[in-house]
C-alpha positions in Angstrom: 45.3 51.3 120.0 47.7 54.1 120.7 47.6 55.6 124.2 48.7 59.2 124.9 49.7 60.1 128.5 49.8 63.8 129.4 51.6 64.9 132.5 50.6 68.5 133.4 49.1 71.0 135.7 45.5 70.9 137.0 43.0 71.9 134.4 39.3 72.5 134.3 37.0 70.0 132.5 36.6 72.1 129.4 40.3 72.4 128.9 40.6 68.6 129.3 37.9 68.1 126.7 39.7 70.3 124.2 43.0 68.6 124.9 41.6 65.1 124.5 39.7 66.0 121.3 42.7 67.6 119.6 45.3 65.0 120.7 42.9 62.3 119.4 42.5 64.0 116.1 46.3 64.2 115.6 46.9 60.6 116.6 44.1 59.3 114.3 45.5 61.3 111.4 49.1 60.2 112.0 48.5 56.5 112.8 45.5 56.0 110.6 43.5 54.4 113.5 40.1 55.0 115.0 40.6 54.1 118.7 42.8 56.4 120.8 43.1 56.6 124.5 44.3 59.7 126.3 45.2 59.6 130.0 45.7 62.9 131.9 47.8 62.9 135.0 47.4 66.2 136.9 50.4 67.2 139.0 50.4 69.8 141.8 53.2 72.3 141.3 54.6 71.3 144.7 55.2 67.8 143.3 57.2 68.9 140.3 60.9 69.8 140.4 62.5 72.0 137.8 66.3 72.7 137.8 66.6 71.6 141.4 63.6 73.6 142.7 60.0 72.9 143.4 57.9 74.4 140.6 55.6 75.9 143.2 58.6 78.0 144.6 59.6 79.1 141.1 56.0 80.3 140.3 55.7 82.1 143.7 58.9 83.9 143.0 57.7 85.0 139.5 54.5 86.3 141.1 56.6 88.4 143.5 55.4 86.6 146.7 
């Protein structure tokens, strides 16, 4: 059984439903299997670093704060 792990930002339940549904469809098609697990890890932007900076700082700067 393939397992897909997604690392990403917080999302509402409907977004997660759509993500799980679509990822499962693709994995089933490519692998030709029925059972697929999808695990979603939600990461706060202050816990993610991009190019030596916290993602939260980068996003604040883009918003002009």
